[in-house]
N, C-alpha and C positions, 0 to 999 in steps of 0.2 A: 350469826355463826361465823367464826373466824375462818377466813379463806386459807390462811397459811397452815391450818390443820390438815389440809388436803394436798399438801405437797408430797411427792413420792418419798422423800427421805423421812419426813415427819410421820408418815403412815407406816413405812416399811420396817424401820428398826425396832419399834416395840413389837410388831407382829413377829419378826424374826426371833426376838427374845422369848416371846410366848411359845412359838412353835418349837424352839430349841428346848425349852423346858418340858414341853410335852414329849419331845423325843427323848429327853433325859428320863422322864417318867417311865416311858416304855423300855428304855435300855436298862434302867436300874431294876425294873420289874423282872425283865428277862434274866439279867445277871444274877439277881438274888434268887429267883425261882430255880435257876440252873443249879444252885447249891442243893436243891431238894432232889431233882432228877430231870433227865431229858423228857420223861413222860409228862412231868408237870409243866415243862416249857411248851410241849406240844399242845397240852390242854389250854394254856393261857393264849397261845397264838391262835388256835382254832376258835376258841370262844370269842376272842376279840374280833375275828372276822365276822362272826354271827352278830355281835353287838353293832359293828359298823354297818352291817346290812340293815338292821332294824332301825338305825338312826335315820335312814333315808326317809322313813315314814313321817318324821317330824321336821327333818331338814328341808323338805319340800316347802313348808310354810316359812321356816326361819330364813332360808336362803332367799326366797322371793321377797320376803319382807325387808331383808337387809339391803338388797339392791334398790328396792322402792324407797326406802328411807333416804339413801344417799341421793337418789334422783329428786325426791321432794325437797330435800334441803338445798340442793343445787338450784332449784327454781324458787327458793325462798318461801316454801309452804311448810313451815315447821310444824304447825298444828296437825296437818295431815300426816306428817312423818311420825309424830307422837302417837296418833291414833293407830297407825299401822303397827307400831311396836307393841301396843297393848293387845291388839287383836291376835297377833302372832304368838304372844306369850300365853294367852288363854288356850288357844287351840293346841299348841305343842304340849302344854302341860297335861291336857286331857289325853292326847295320844300316848304320851310317856307313861301315864298312870295305867292305861290299858295294857301296854307292853310289860310293865312291871308285874302285873298280876299273872299274865300268861307265863312269864319266865320263872316265877316262883312256883307255880302249880305244876308245870310239866317240863322240867329241865332234862330229865333222862330221855324221854321219847324224842325231844328235839335233837339231842346229840346223836341218837341212832338214825334218825331220818337224814341227817347230814353226813352219814357214813363214817362217823368217828370210830376208830378201832375199839372193839369191845372192852379191851383191857383198860382203856382210858375213860370209859363211861362213868365209873364211880367218882373219880376226881372231877370230871366235867359236871356231874350233877350238882356237886357242892358249889363249885365256882360259878356256874351259870345262874343258880338260884340266888346267890348272895349279890354278885355284881349286877346281874340282870334285874334283880329286884329293885335296884336303884336307877332303873332306866328313866324314871320320871325326873330324877335329879339331872341326868345327862341331858334330857330334853330341855329343861328350864335353863340349865347352865349354858347350853349351846345357843339358845335363843337370846338370852341376855347378852352374851359375849358378842353375837352377831349384831344386835341392835346398837350396843354401845360403840362397837368398832366402826360401824357405818355412819355414825355421827362425827367421825374424825377423832374420837377418843380411843386410840389404840393402846394407850398406856394403862388404862384401868384393867382390862383383861390381862395385860402383861404382869402387873403387880400381883393380881390374883393368882396367876399361874405360878409365880415365885413361891407364894405362901403354900399353895396346894402341894407343890412338889416337895418342899421341905417337910411338911407334915407326913406326906405319903412315904418318903424315904425313911424317916425316923420310925414310923409305925411298922413298915415292912421289915426293917432290921430287927425291931423288937419282937415281932411275931415269928419270924423265921428262926432267929438265933436265941430267943428267950432272954433278950437284953432289956434293960431299963425297967425290970419288974413285969414285963409282958409275959403271958403264957406262950409256950412254944407250939403254935397252932399250924405251922406249915402253910400249905396253900389256902386253907380256910382263913388264916390270919391275913394273907395277902389280899384276899377278897374283901375282908372287913376293912382293911386299910384303904383300899380303893374307894369303898363306899363312904367312909367317914370323911376322907379328904375332899370328895366331891360335894358332900353335904355342906362342909364349911365354905368351899369355893362358891357354891350357889348362894349362900347367905350374904357373902361379901359382894357378889355381883348384884344382888337385889338392892343392897344399900347404895351402890354406885348408880344403878339404873334409875332409882327414884328421882335423882337430881340431874339426870342426863339432859333433859330438855329445859327450856326457859321456864315453862310452867310445870311445877313439880307434880309427879305422879302420885296419886293417893289411892287408897283402897276402893273408894267410890268409883274411880275410873275403870275398875274391872267390869263394870256393867256396860261399858261402851262396846258397841258393835256396829260397824258401818258396812253394809252389804256391798256398796260400790267399791270401797277400798279393799275389802276382802276379795272381791272379784279381781281387782288389779293385782293383788298379791298372788293369787292362784294362776293368773294368766302368765306371770313370770315364773312362779314357783313350781307348778306341776311338771312342766318339761324339765326344769332344773332337777326336780326330785327324781324323775325317771332316769335322767342322765346319771345322777349320783347312784341311783339304784342299780343301773346297768353295771357300773364299775364295781360296786361293792359286791353285788350278787355274782358277777363273773369271777371276782377274786375268791369268793366263798366256794364257787364251783371248782375253781382251780385248786383250792386247798383240799377239796374232796378228792380230786384226781391225785394229788400228791399223797393223800392218806392211803389211797389204793396202792401206791408204790412203796409204802412202808413208813413206820414211825420215824426212822432215821432221816428219810427224805423230808418228811413233814417238819421235823425239828430243825433241819438245815435251812429250810425255807423261812421258818420263824426267826432264826438268827439273822438271816440275810435281810428280812424285812426291817429289823432293827437297824442294821448297818446302812441299808439303802436310804433310810429316812434322813441320815446325815447328809447325803449327797444333794438332795433337792431342797433342804431347809431354806437356804438363802434364796434360791430361785423361786420357790413357792411363796416366800414372803414378799418378794418383788411382785409376783403375779397377783397375789391377793390384794396388795396395796394398790396396784394399778387398776384392779377391778373397782375398788372403792373410788379411786380418783376419776376413772372414766365415767362411772355412773353419775358422779357429782358434776363433772364437766358437761356430760350429755344432758342432764336435767336443766343446766343453765344455758344450754344452746351453744356451748363452745365446742363445736364439732371438729374443727381442725386440730385443736389441742387434744381432743379425745382420740382422734385417729393416730396421731403421732405417738401418743403415750404407749400404745401396744408395742410399737417397734422399739421404743426406749426400754421397755421391760425385757424384750428379747436381747437387746444389746448388752444390758447389764447382767441378766440372769444366765444366759448361755455359757459365758466363760466361767461363771461361778460353779455351775453344776459339773462342768467338764473337769475343772481343777479338783473339785471335791471327789469325783469319781476316780481320778488318778491317784489321789492321796489314799483313798480307801483301798485301791488295788495294791499299793505298795505296803500298806500297814495291815491289810485285811486278815492275813493268816494269823498274825499276832493277836488281833482283836477277836477273831473267832475262837482262839485258844483260851480267851478269858471266860468264854461261855461254856465250852465243852472240851473234853480230851478225847472224845470218840474219833478215831482216825477216819472212819468212813464219812462222818458228818463234816469233818474238816476238809476232806477231799472234794466233796460235793460243793461246799461253800466256796472254796478257792476257785473252782471252775466257773461258778456263777459271778464271781468278782470281775472276771474278764468280760463277760457279757454285759455287766452293769455299765461298762464304758460306752457301749452302744445304746443302752436303754435310756440313760439320763438326758442326753440332748433331745431325744424324741419326747420325753416327758415335759421338758421345759417348753418346747414348741407348743405342745398341747395345752399346758397350764396357762401360758401367757395369752394365747389367742382364743382359747376356749373361754377363759375368764373375761376377756375383753368383749367377746360376743355376748356373754351373759349379762355384762354390765349395761348393754344397750337394750336388753330385753329380748334379744334374738336367741332365746333359749330353746325354741323348737328345732332350729337347725342343729344345734349341738346335741340335742336329744336324738334326732334322727340318725346322725352319723354314729352316735354311740350305740344305738340299737343294732345297726348293721355291723359295725366293726367289732365291737366287744363280743357279741355273741357268735358271729361267724368266724372271726379271726382269732381273737384272744381265747375264747372258750371252746368253740367247736373244733378248731384246728388243734388246740391243746389236747383235747381228748383223743382226736383221731391219731395225731402223731405221737403224743406222749404216752398214752395208755393203750390204744388199740394196736398201733404198730410197734409199741414197746421201745420207743426211742428215749423215753424217760424225761427227767427234769430239764435237760438242756433244750430239748425240742419245745417243751412248754414255755421256757424263757424266750426262745426265738419267736414264738407266736405272740407273746406279750410285747416284744420289741416292735414287731411288724404292725401291731394294732396302734401303738403310740404314734408312729410316723405317719400311718395312713390318716388317722384323725387330725393330726397336726397339719398335714398338707392340705386337707379339705378346709380346715378352719382358716388357714392362710389365704386361700383362694376367696373364701367368703368375705374375709376382712378387707381384702383389696377391692372388692366390689362396692363397699361402702353403702349397702342398701339402707340400713336403718339411719345412718348418718345423713344421707341425702333426704330421707323422709322427714327428719327433724328440721333440716334446713328449709325444706319446702313449707313445713308447718309454720316456722318462724317468719318466713317471707309473707305468708298469708296474714299472719297476725300484724306484721308491720304495715301492710297495705290497708288493713282495716282501721288502724290507728293513725294513718297519715292524714295531713291536712287536705289533700286532694280528695280523699274519700269523703271527708266531712263536707267538702264543698259540693260534692255531687248529691249528698244526702243531708242537707242542713237541718231537716226536721229531727235528726237523731240527737242534735245538741240542744234542742228546745225542751222546756218543761212547762206544764200548764197547771195552775193552781185552781 
């Protein structure tokens, strides 16, 4: 395995391109759907929150496997890394298939349970059943991208994202405006476009994945299942999944609170979600690349380099997100006007742009140090602080202040900002304690002593063999 594949630059720039294209996919979706109606935008935004929540069920396995793959490669155990990737692919595909069936069968009741406004339910029923029916593709695509990326090949998922975005944009335009011979199917066409582009991306990623490791993966390998390695995946993965679930479900709850405040508030938040993504793209790219790098360094016992890598991510990422937030503030009103002409939605959006200046540095602190802790396998700590902070501060206080006391969307945003800084500060304290890094150093010292000549001198019989 080439070590230069795990430098921060080599890892981060393809991740940024991939994430930027995903952002572009979401922005184009929102922009094109806004030509249909603000109601359609609200349905897409709300439904995507639901899909994000459900992805945590298979991201638990995929995320744990990705970190373990990088650690195994760092310690030169490629065959185990290969087995881990195969196990994660099988398990996540099964979970995705079950979710697909549920979303196809009961989309309407799901929308009502999540407090979607009644006038939006007919649109939501169509969108959820079509896009949600492809959840198995999302599961497989996510797992393949994670596995490939954690081997140091961040370019493969990037090129796949390029192709997927081009196909999706062309099909969206065709279905919405009836161009290129496509039928004018509106939101139904957008859903079909999403499904088809994901299917093609999944097939491309499968092709890349087959040759990712030195020993090519074949169909017969799908029978492989190693209980010990699966246990290792889940030891890292289940707290990681709970942590991701906390964030996504808290965001879903917050979207439900916003829906209680009205369709215009919900639409404004959906537009802001799209614009905010631009702010932390570079920062998150650095954080994700640093997670892969730290996991690789940690697996190889290079603990001092792993420790400093997290601070390097902060040093690079923090100025980037702050600059992006400032640019967004200056250009935000114009950008929002591309999506809607509703004056109330524009007023809400502009007020949130100012709060975004405070939000983004907290997000960067959280992303860099949270991902660094996850890379070491310290996922339970990240899970515990997420359970406390996201549900008490981000969700609980949002309902109390924003809905019960009637302070609205600004109060909800303030709670989200407080949550980010609280978790970031606790992660910084944990990282400075170096708990997992010191444990790794002690483990390596024990291994060194076992292999030292002095140890063999004390136990010479270990070096003898009898025939």
